C-alpha positions in Angstrom: 214.2 126.8 160.0 214.1 130.4 161.3 217.2 129.6 163.4 219.0 128.4 160.3 218.2 131.5 158.4 219.2 133.6 161.4 222.6 131.9 161.6 223.1 132.5 157.9 222.3 136.1 158.3 224.8 136.5 161.1 227.5 135.1 159.0 226.7 137.6 156.2 226.7 140.5 158.6 230.1 141.7 157.5 229.7 140.6 153.9 230.6 143.0 151.0 228.0 144.5 148.8 227.1 142.1 146.0 227.6 139.0 148.0 224.6 136.7 148.4 223.7 133.8 150.6 224.8 130.7 148.7 223.2 127.3 149.4 226.2 125.9 151.2 225.9 128.6 153.9 222.7 126.9 155.2 225.0 124.2 156.6 226.1 126.6 159.3 222.5 126.8 160.5 222.2 123.1 161.1 225.8 122.2 162.0 225.2 122.1 165.7 222.0 119.9 165.3 223.5 117.3 163.0 225.1 114.1 164.5 228.8 114.3 164.6 229.2 111.0 162.7 227.1 112.3 159.9 229.1 115.5 159.4 232.4 113.9 160.2 233.6 114.0 156.6 233.1 117.8 156.5 235.0 118.3 159.8 237.9 116.2 158.5 237.9 118.0 155.2 238.1 121.3 156.8 241.2 120.2 158.6 242.9 117.7 156.3 242.4 118.9 152.8 245.7 120.0 151.3 246.6 123.7 151.1 244.0 124.9 153.5 244.5 128.6 152.6 243.9 128.0 148.9 240.7 129.1 147.1 240.4 125.6 145.6 240.3 124.0 149.1 237.9 126.6 150.4 235.6 125.9 147.4 236.0 122.2 147.9 234.7 122.5 151.5 231.7 124.5 150.3 231.0 122.0 147.5 231.2 119.2 150.1 228.7 121.0 152.4 226.3 121.5 149.4 226.4 117.8 148.5 225.8 117.0 152.2 222.6 119.1 152.1 221.2 117.5 148.9 222.2 114.0 149.6 218.7 112.8 150.3 216.9 115.3 148.1 215.1 113.2 145.5 215.1 114.5 141.9 218.1 116.7 142.3 220.9 115.9 139.8 224.2 116.8 141.5 226.1 117.6 138.3 229.1 120.0 138.3 226.9 122.7 136.7 224.1 122.4 139.2 226.6 122.4 142.1 228.1 125.6 140.7 224.6 127.1 141.0 224.5 126.1 144.6 227.8 127.8 145.5 227.1 130.9 143.5 227.7 133.6 146.2 228.4 136.9 144.4 226.9 138.8 141.6 229.0 139.2 138.5 230.7 135.7 138.7 231.4 134.1 135.4 229.3 130.9 135.4 231.7 129.0 133.1 234.7 129.8 135.2 232.8 128.9 138.3 231.7 125.6 136.8 235.4 124.8 135.9 236.5 125.7 139.5 233.7 123.4 140.9 234.9 120.6 138.6 238.4 121.0 140.0 237.0 121.0 143.6 235.0 117.8 142.8 238.0 116.1 141.5 239.9 116.9 144.7 237.1 115.6 146.9 236.8 112.4 144.8 240.5 111.7 145.0 240.3 112.0 148.8 237.2 109.8 148.8 234.9 112.4 150.4 232.5 112.0 147.6 231.8 109.5 144.8 231.1 110.0 141.2 228.7 108.0 139.0 229.0 109.3 135.5 228.4 113.1 135.8 226.6 112.8 139.1 228.3 113.4 142.5 227.3 112.2 145.9 228.4 112.9 149.5 229.7 109.9 151.3 228.8 109.1 154.9 231.4 107.5 157.1 230.3 104.0 156.3 230.0 104.8 152.6 233.4 106.4 152.7 235.0 103.4 154.2 233.4 101.1 151.6 234.3 103.5 148.8 237.8 103.5 150.0 237.9 99.7 150.1 236.6 99.6 146.6 239.3 101.9 145.3 241.9 99.8 146.9 240.7 96.6 145.2 243.5 95.1 143.1 242.7 95.1 139.4 244.8 93.5 136.7 245.3 95.9 133.8 244.2 93.3 131.3 240.8 93.0 133.0 240.0 96.6 132.0 240.8 96.0 128.3 239.0 92.6 128.3 235.8 94.3 129.6 236.4 97.1 127.1 236.6 94.4 124.3 233.4 92.8 125.5 231.5 96.1 125.5 232.9 97.1 122.1 232.1 93.7 120.5 228.7 93.1 122.1 227.2 96.6 122.6 229.0 99.1 120.4 229.8 97.3 117.0 227.6 94.3 117.8 228.7 92.1 114.9 231.8 89.9 114.2 231.5 90.5 110.4 231.6 93.5 108.1 229.3 93.4 105.0 231.2 95.0 102.1 229.2 96.4 99.2 230.7 95.8 95.8 230.7 98.0 92.8 227.8 95.9 91.3 225.7 96.1 94.4 226.6 92.7 95.8 227.7 92.1 99.4 230.7 90.2 100.7 231.0 89.3 104.4 234.4 89.7 106.1 235.2 88.5 109.6 237.4 90.7 111.7 239.2 90.4 115.0 239.9 92.9 117.8 243.0 94.3 119.4 243.3 96.8 122.1 246.6 98.6 122.7 248.5 95.9 120.7 246.9 92.9 122.5 244.5 90.6 120.7 241.1 89.7 122.1 238.8 87.0 120.9 239.3 85.1 117.6 241.8 86.8 115.3 241.2 87.1 111.5 242.9 88.6 108.5 241.3 92.0 109.2 241.5 93.6 112.6 239.8 96.5 114.4 242.6 97.9 116.6 241.5 100.2 119.4 243.9 102.6 121.1 243.0 103.9 124.6 244.3 107.1 126.2 246.6 104.9 128.3 248.5 103.8 125.2 252.1 105.0 125.5 252.4 106.5 122.0 250.8 109.5 120.4 248.6 109.7 117.3 251.5 110.4 115.0 253.4 107.3 116.1 250.2 105.2 115.9 249.8 106.3 112.3 253.4 105.4 111.5 253.2 102.0 113.0 250.2 101.1 110.9 252.4 100.6 107.8 251.7 97.2 106.2 249.2 96.1 108.8 245.7 95.0 107.8 244.2 97.0 110.6 241.6 99.7 111.1 243.1 101.7 113.9 240.5 103.4 116.0 242.3 106.0 118.2 240.0 107.1 121.0 240.0 110.7 122.3 242.0 111.0 125.5 238.9 111.1 127.7 240.5 109.4 130.7 237.3 109.6 132.8 235.6 106.9 130.7 238.4 104.4 131.4 238.6 105.6 135.1 234.9 104.9 135.4 235.4 101.5 133.7 238.0 100.6 136.3 235.7 101.7 139.0 233.0 99.6 137.5 235.2 96.5 137.6 236.4 97.2 141.1 232.9 97.7 142.4 231.8 94.4 140.7 234.7 92.6 142.2 234.2 94.1 145.7 230.5 93.5 145.8 231.0 89.9 144.7 233.6 89.4 147.4 231.5 90.9 150.2 228.3 89.1 149.3 229.4 85.9 151.0 230.7 87.6 154.2 229.0 88.8 157.4 227.6 92.3 156.8 225.6 94.8 158.9 222.3 96.0 157.7 223.9 99.4 156.8 226.6 97.7 154.8 224.1 95.5 153.0 222.1 98.6 152.1 225.2 100.4 150.9 226.4 97.3 148.8 222.9 97.1 147.3 223.1 100.7 146.4 226.6 100.3 145.0 225.4 97.4 142.8 222.5 99.4 141.5 224.8 102.4 140.9 227.1 100.1 139.0 224.3 99.1 136.6 223.6 102.7 135.9 227.4 103.3 135.6 227.7 100.6 133.0 224.9 102.1 130.8 226.5 105.5 131.1 229.9 104.1 130.2 228.5 102.3 127.1 227.0 105.6 125.9 230.2 107.4 126.4 232.1 104.6 124.6 229.7 104.9 121.6 230.3 108.6 121.6 234.1 108.1 121.9 234.2 105.6 119.0 231.9 107.8 117.0 234.4 110.6 117.3 237.6 108.5 117.1 240.3 109.0 114.6 240.4 106.2 112.0 243.7 105.1 110.5 244.3 102.6 107.6 247.9 102.1 106.3 249.1 105.4 107.9 246.3 107.4 106.3 243.4 108.9 108.2 240.0 107.8 107.0 237.2 110.3 106.7 233.7 109.3 107.9 230.6 111.5 108.0 229.0 109.5 110.7 229.3 109.7 114.5 227.4 106.5 114.9 230.0 104.1 116.4 229.3 101.1 114.2 228.7 103.1 111.0 232.0 104.9 111.5 233.9 101.7 112.1 232.3 100.1 109.0 233.3 103.2 106.9 236.9 102.5 108.0 236.6 98.8 107.3 235.4 99.6 103.8 238.6 101.5 103.1 240.6 98.7 104.7 239.0 96.0 102.5 239.6 98.0 99.4 243.3 98.5 100.2 244.0 95.1 101.7 242.4 93.3 98.8 243.3 95.1 95.6 242.7 92.0 93.5 239.1 91.8 94.6 238.4 93.9 91.6 239.2 90.9 89.4 235.7 89.6 90.1 234.3 92.7 88.5 232.1 93.5 91.6 230.1 90.3 91.1 229.2 88.0 94.0 228.4 84.4 93.0 226.0 82.0 94.6 226.3 78.3 95.2 224.0 77.6 92.3 226.6 79.1 90.0 229.0 76.3 90.7 226.8 73.8 88.8 226.3 76.3 86.0 230.0 76.8 85.3 231.0 73.2 85.8 228.5 72.1 83.2 227.9 75.1 80.9 230.9 74.8 78.6 230.5 71.1 78.1 226.9 70.8 77.3 226.6 73.8 75.0 223.4 74.9 76.8 224.8 78.2 78.1 227.2 80.8 76.9 230.5 81.3 78.5 230.7 84.1 81.1 233.6 86.2 80.0 233.6 88.0 83.4 235.4 85.0 84.8 238.1 84.9 82.2 240.5 87.2 84.1 240.0 85.7 87.6 240.2 82.2 86.1 243.6 83.0 84.5 244.8 84.3 87.8 243.8 81.2 89.7 245.2 78.9 87.0 248.5 80.7 86.6 249.4 81.7 90.2 247.3 79.2 92.1 247.7 76.0 90.1 250.3 76.1 87.3 252.9 77.7 89.5 252.6 75.0 92.2 252.5 72.2 89.6 255.7 73.5 88.0 257.6 73.1 91.3 256.1 69.6 92.0 253.7 70.8 94.7 250.3 69.1 95.2 247.4 71.6 95.2 244.0 71.0 96.7 240.8 73.0 96.4 241.1 74.0 100.1 244.6 75.4 99.4 243.2 77.4 96.5 240.3 78.7 98.6 242.7 79.7 101.4 244.9 81.5 99.0 242.3 83.5 97.2 240.2 84.4 100.2 243.3 85.9 101.7 245.5 88.8 100.6 245.6 90.3 98.0 242.4 88.8 96.7 239.8 88.7 99.5 237.3 86.7 97.4 234.6 84.9 99.2 234.7 81.0 99.3 231.8 80.5 97.0 233.1 82.9 94.3 236.5 81.1 94.5 234.8 77.7 94.0 232.9 79.1 91.1 236.1 80.1 89.4 237.5 76.6 90.1 234.3 75.2 88.6 234.8 77.5 85.6 238.3 76.2 85.0 237.0 72.6 85.3 234.2 73.3 82.9 236.6 74.8 80.4 238.7 71.6 80.6 241.8 73.4 81.9 242.0 71.4 85.2 241.1 68.0 86.5 239.8 67.3 90.0 240.6 64.0 91.8 238.9 62.5 94.8 240.2 59.4 96.6 242.3 58.5 93.6 239.6 58.8 91.0 239.3 61.6 88.4 235.9 63.1 88.9 233.2 63.2 86.3 231.4 66.4 85.6 228.3 65.1 87.3 230.3 64.5 90.5 232.2 67.8 90.8 229.5 70.1 92.0 228.3 68.1 95.0 231.9 67.7 96.3 232.8 71.4 95.7 229.8 72.4 97.8 230.9 70.1 100.7 233.4 72.2 102.7 234.6 69.1 104.6 235.7 67.5 101.4 237.7 70.5 99.9 241.0 69.3 101.5 240.5 65.9 99.7 240.0 67.3 96.3 243.3 67.4 94.4 243.7 69.6 91.4 245.7 68.8 88.3 246.4 70.5 85.0 244.5 68.9 82.2 246.8 67.0 79.9 247.2 67.9 76.2 246.2 65.3 73.7 246.8 65.0 69.9 243.9 66.9 68.5 243.7 64.5 65.5 243.2 61.5 67.9 240.7 63.4 70.0 238.7 64.4 66.9 238.9 60.8 65.6 237.6 59.3 68.8 234.9 61.9 69.1 233.8 61.1 65.5 233.8 57.4 66.4 231.7 58.0 69.5 229.2 59.9 67.3 229.1 57.3 64.5 229.4 54.0 66.4 227.2 55.0 69.4 224.8 57.3 67.6 225.4 60.0 70.2 224.9 63.4 68.7 226.1 65.3 71.7 229.3 64.4 73.6 231.3 66.4 76.2 233.8 68.9 74.7 236.4 68.1 77.3 238.7 65.4 75.9 238.9 63.3 79.0 235.2 63.8 79.7 234.5 62.7 76.2 236.8 59.7 76.5 235.1 58.7 79.8 231.7 59.2 78.1 232.7 57.0 75.2 234.1 54.3 77.5 230.9 54.1 79.5 228.8 53.9 76.3 231.0 51.2 74.9 230.6 49.2 78.1 226.9 49.6 77.9 226.9 48.5 74.3 228.9 45.4 75.1 226.5 44.4 77.9 223.5 44.8 75.6 225.1 42.7 72.9 225.9 39.9 75.3 222.4 40.0 76.6 221.0 39.7 73.1 223.5 36.9 72.3 222.2 34.9 75.3 218.5 35.8 74.9 218.0 34.7 71.2 218.6 31.2 69.8 218.4 32.3 66.2 221.0 30.7 63.9 222.3 34.0 62.7 222.7 35.5 66.2 226.2 33.9 66.4 227.3 36.7 64.1 227.4 38.9 67.2 230.4 37.0 68.5 233.1 38.9 66.5 231.8 42.4 67.4 231.5 41.2 71.0 235.2 40.1 70.9 236.2 43.5 69.4 234.4 45.4 72.2 235.9 43.2 74.9 239.3 44.2 73.7 238.6 48.0 74.1 236.2 48.1 77.1 237.7 48.7 80.5 240.7 50.8 79.4 241.7 54.1 81.1 240.3 57.3 79.8 243.6 58.4 78.4 244.0 55.2 76.4 241.0 56.1 74.2 242.8 59.3 73.3 246.2 57.8 72.7 246.1 54.2 71.7 242.5 53.4 70.5 242.8 52.1 66.9 239.8 49.8 66.5 237.4 52.4 65.1 237.4 51.1 61.5 236.7 47.4 62.6 234.0 48.4 65.0 232.3 50.7 62.5 232.4 48.0 59.8 230.9 45.5 62.3 228.2 48.0 63.2 227.3 48.6 59.5 227.5 44.9 58.5 226.1 43.2 61.5 225.0 45.2 64.5 222.7 47.7 62.9 220.9 45.1 60.7 220.4 42.7 63.6 219.3 45.5 66.0 216.8 46.7 63.3 215.6 43.2 62.8 215.0 42.7 66.5 213.1 46.0 66.8 210.6 45.7 63.9 207.9 43.2 62.7 210.4 41.0 60.9 211.3 39.5 64.2 207.6 38.7 64.8 207.3 37.1 61.3 210.5 35.0 62.0 209.2 33.9 65.4 205.8 32.9 63.9 207.4 30.8 61.2 209.6 29.1 63.6 206.6 28.3 65.8 204.6 27.1 62.8 207.4 24.6 61.7 207.7 23.4 65.3 203.9 22.8 65.7 203.4 21.3 62.2 206.4 19.0 62.3 204.3 15.9 62.6 202.0 16.7 59.7 204.9 17.8 57.5 206.0 14.1 57.6 202.9 13.2 55.4 204.1 15.6 52.7 206.8 14.9 50.1 210.3 14.9 51.6 211.2 18.4 50.2 207.9 20.1 51.0 209.4 22.2 53.9 212.9 22.5 52.5 212.5 26.0 51.2 211.0 27.3 54.4 213.6 25.6 56.6 216.4 26.8 54.4 215.3 30.4 54.7 214.8 30.1 58.4 218.4 28.9 58.8 219.8 31.4 56.4 222.5 33.5 58.1 221.4 36.6 56.2 217.6 36.2 56.9 217.8 39.5 58.9 218.9 41.4 55.9 217.0 42.9 53.0 213.9 41.1 51.7 214.7 37.6 52.8 212.1 37.8 55.5 209.5 38.4 52.8 210.6 35.2 51.0 210.4 33.3 54.3 206.9 34.5 54.8 205.9 33.5 51.3 207.5 30.0 51.6 205.8 29.5 55.0 202.4 30.5 53.6 202.8 28.1 50.7 203.7 25.3 53.1 200.9 26.2 55.3 198.4 26.0 52.4 199.8 22.6 51.3 199.5 21.3 54.8 195.9 22.6 55.2 194.9 20.8 52.0 196.4 17.5 53.2 194.8 17.8 56.6 191.5 18.7 55.0 191.6 15.7 52.7 192.5 13.4 55.6 189.7 14.9 57.8 187.1 14.5 55.0 188.3 10.9 54.4 188.0 10.1 58.1 184.6 11.7 58.4 183.5 9.9 55.2 184.4 6.5 56.6 182.6 7.2 59.8 179.5 8.4 57.9 179.6 5.2 55.8 179.6 3.1 58.9 176.7 5.2 60.2 174.6 4.3 57.2 175.6 0.6 57.6 174.6 0.8 61.2 171.2 2.3 60.5 170.5 -0.5 57.9 171.5 -3.3 60.3 168.9 -5.6 61.9 170.4 -4.9 65.3 169.7 -1.2 65.0 166.2 -1.5 63.6 165.1 -4.0 66.3 166.6 -2.0 69.1 164.6 0.5 71.2 164.5 4.1 70.0 166.5 5.2 73.1 169.3 2.8 72.2 169.3 4.0 68.6 169.5 7.7 69.7 172.4 6.9 72.1 174.3 5.0 69.3 173.9 7.8 66.8 175.0 10.3 69.4 178.2 8.3 69.9 178.8 8.5 66.1 178.1 12.3 66.1 180.7 12.9 68.8 183.3 11.0 66.9 182.5 13.0 63.8 182.8 16.3 65.7 186.2 15.1 67.1 187.4 14.5 63.6 186.3 17.9 62.3 188.2 19.6 65.2 191.4 17.6 64.8 194.4 19.1 62.9 196.8 16.2 63.2 196.8 13.8 60.3 198.1 10.9 62.5 195.4 11.5 65.0 192.7 11.6 62.3 193.9 8.2 61.1 193.7 6.9 64.7 190.2 8.2 65.0 189.1 6.4 61.8 190.8 3.1 62.8 189.4 3.1 66.3 185.9 3.8 65.1 186.0 1.0 62.5 187.7 -1.6 64.7 186.4 -0.8 68.2 183.6 1.7 68.3 181.5 0.3 65.5 181.5 -3.4 66.6 180.8 -2.2 70.1 177.7 -0.3 68.9 176.4 -3.3 67.0 176.8 -5.5 70.0 175.2 -3.0 72.3 172.2 -2.5 70.0 171.8 -6.3 69.7 171.8 -6.6 73.4 169.2 -3.9 73.7 166.6 -5.7 71.6 163.5 -6.9 73.5 163.9 -10.3 75.1 167.7 -10.3 74.6 170.0 -11.4 77.4 172.3 -8.9 79.0 174.9 -8.1 76.3 178.6 -8.6 76.9 179.0 -4.9 76.8 176.1 -4.1 79.3 173.6 -1.4 78.5 174.3 0.9 75.7 176.7 3.6 77.0 177.7 6.7 75.0 181.2 6.2 76.1 181.5 2.5 75.2 181.2 -0.8 77.1 181.9 -0.9 80.8 181.1 -4.4 82.2 182.5 -7.8 80.9 179.9 -9.9 78.9 178.6 -13.2 80.2 180.4 -16.2 78.7 177.4 -17.5 76.8 176.9 -14.2 74.9 178.2 -14.1 71.3 181.1 -11.7 70.7 181.0 -9.1 67.9 184.3 -8.7 66.1 185.3 -6.7 62.9 186.2 -8.5 59.8 189.7 -7.0 60.0 190.3 -8.9 63.2 189.9 -12.4 61.5 193.2 -14.0 61.0 193.9 -15.8 57.7 196.7 -18.3 58.3 199.1 -19.0 55.4 197.1 -16.5 53.2 199.1 -14.9 50.4 199.7 -11.2 50.7 199.6 -10.7 46.9 197.1 -12.2 44.5 198.3 -12.6 40.9 196.1 -15.4 39.4 192.5 -16.6 39.4 193.7 -19.6 41.4 195.2 -17.2 44.0 191.8 -15.5 44.3 189.9 -18.9 44.6 192.4 -20.0 47.3 192.1 -16.6 49.2 188.3 -16.8 49.2 188.3 -20.3 50.4 190.7 -19.4 53.2 188.5 -16.5 54.2 185.4 -18.6 54.1 187.0 -21.2 56.3 188.2 -18.5 58.8 184.7 -16.9 58.9 183.0 -20.2 59.4 185.4 -21.0 62.2 184.7 -17.7 63.9 180.9 -18.2 63.7 181.3 -21.7 65.0 183.0 -20.2 68.0 179.9 -18.1 68.6 181.3 -14.8 67.3 179.5 -12.2 65.2 181.6 -10.6 62.4 181.0 -7.0 61.3 181.9 -6.2 57.7 
């Protein structure tokens, strides 16, 4: 180290007063000890730098020596200013001027590839590094590659969003997509609005760039002519390309180390370039339609958004028609329905934009025979000069539909109000939704059909839109017809056939087009008359207790049909007549029917009661006869109990029976079968008697056949009187009948029979 200082002192031996030992002079002290290959660049520079006698070249050599000395000094930042400090060799030098001279010297050295620059840092290159740096600089680079990388950096790292959020006058926000151009070339997806960047390499000046912006929907971002940013960007791309090419080749350890260092330096270079780009955009001149845009921000994205705000305002002057409002998807349903159901007041804020859409977007196209779809309208009004968002445009279309100014058709069908909202919210269906101008109809006919719908269908609230109201009425008439047909089929009442004429009238008007009800429908009076005269009375009858009364009377006549035969012929005539009356569902006829049925029921109950008492009386008389008979008194008590139990069961059966014919059968069967059987069974049960023909006394009657020798018990009514007169008129007739009866009875007894009286 002393030798180095000594050598420096020798060189300063003849120096002028005020001159000091600069850092670069230390190189002379180590020059002879450094390997030739390591200091080769300095030797070459001293001989080959241009204009060897100039102060710039001399300074460049000194700067190169200084960089050589600090190459491996960690922590030292070799910036132009710091290098100027190292070569400061005389008191009184102007630091700023010296720094400027050092920058010029560094530029000369960099151009000759003696050093490399990474941002604002400079580094001495060894022979190997110099060769690689030279190869990097000679890498072929397409000019479009630079702008493509610039686009990627601006899009991804500087502005960072593909959309600009525009704040409206009412505090809402609208999102606008924008595309990018760089020096007149588009990059990425292009949109109606464009952010157009101009680099220092663009061939025209700022004044020309302003002039060329006339009529273009662009925010022109003119970057300051800081060529070093774009030079560094080219070096970044060249280094990336070179490292990528060399990675697959055969490299020495030194080359591998240098390439690794280059790659790492490139990462740092990229970060530094991004920061410089942000600063460049933050200070860029903004131009919209030839006029510079003022921005108080130097933040790159904020400055660009300030420019886009002005661009949106100028590109979309008709955006103000929406009054600064931003509508949501839920508003579509509100405006489609609001003006038809009367539940919400009309939003007057949409009147002006709705008129604009109707006049310029719909009516104008219809007048020239062009078909218009919802998608076409959306495309038109999201573009210039409107700039509306899609949802707000759909809300305006919904408003026009809700106010009955347009129709919307899908797959050949005019949509109902309940169908519109869902399809408007489906972006894929917008191209399939055709818009038409609502037809005008005769107001008198519209009013007349609306009144008919209210009166005939009892619908207090119907749509205000004529076609909607017509469709509503058509659907309700169809439902009415279906219900009437169902009632006609379900009920078998005689009067239900009166539904046939109204059904025929409805069949004539149901199934027509919506327009037909507003232009040709003329059956209102007939249908309303049928409603008042037939439909309402029958519907009321079927809903209240009159139907229950009618059904009960019908059931009563059906169930009592057999008993009614024992009454006088005209006993049920009044009830049946009222039941068949075609007007029984009207007025108080059902009360008369109830009264007639009650009277008939009372009459029947009296007849049934009489017949029941008569039957029970005849059985009780036979019971007394049975108890007085010798067969009963001589029979065991158990047989007596069983016989009387048989009689009790028959009496109970008679008391429970409501059919007159069955009561008569009960009386006859007891007299002709049960009573003789009981007598025979009691006789057989006496002590010492043979097994009777009926077997043991059985509560349910005889089971086993009697032996042949046992006498048969028969009722008197079973004795036949041959040739007996049916009518006795004289005393002789009586004597003759008695003699015939005596002969028949004696013959029966002679045959071994017993006769019950």
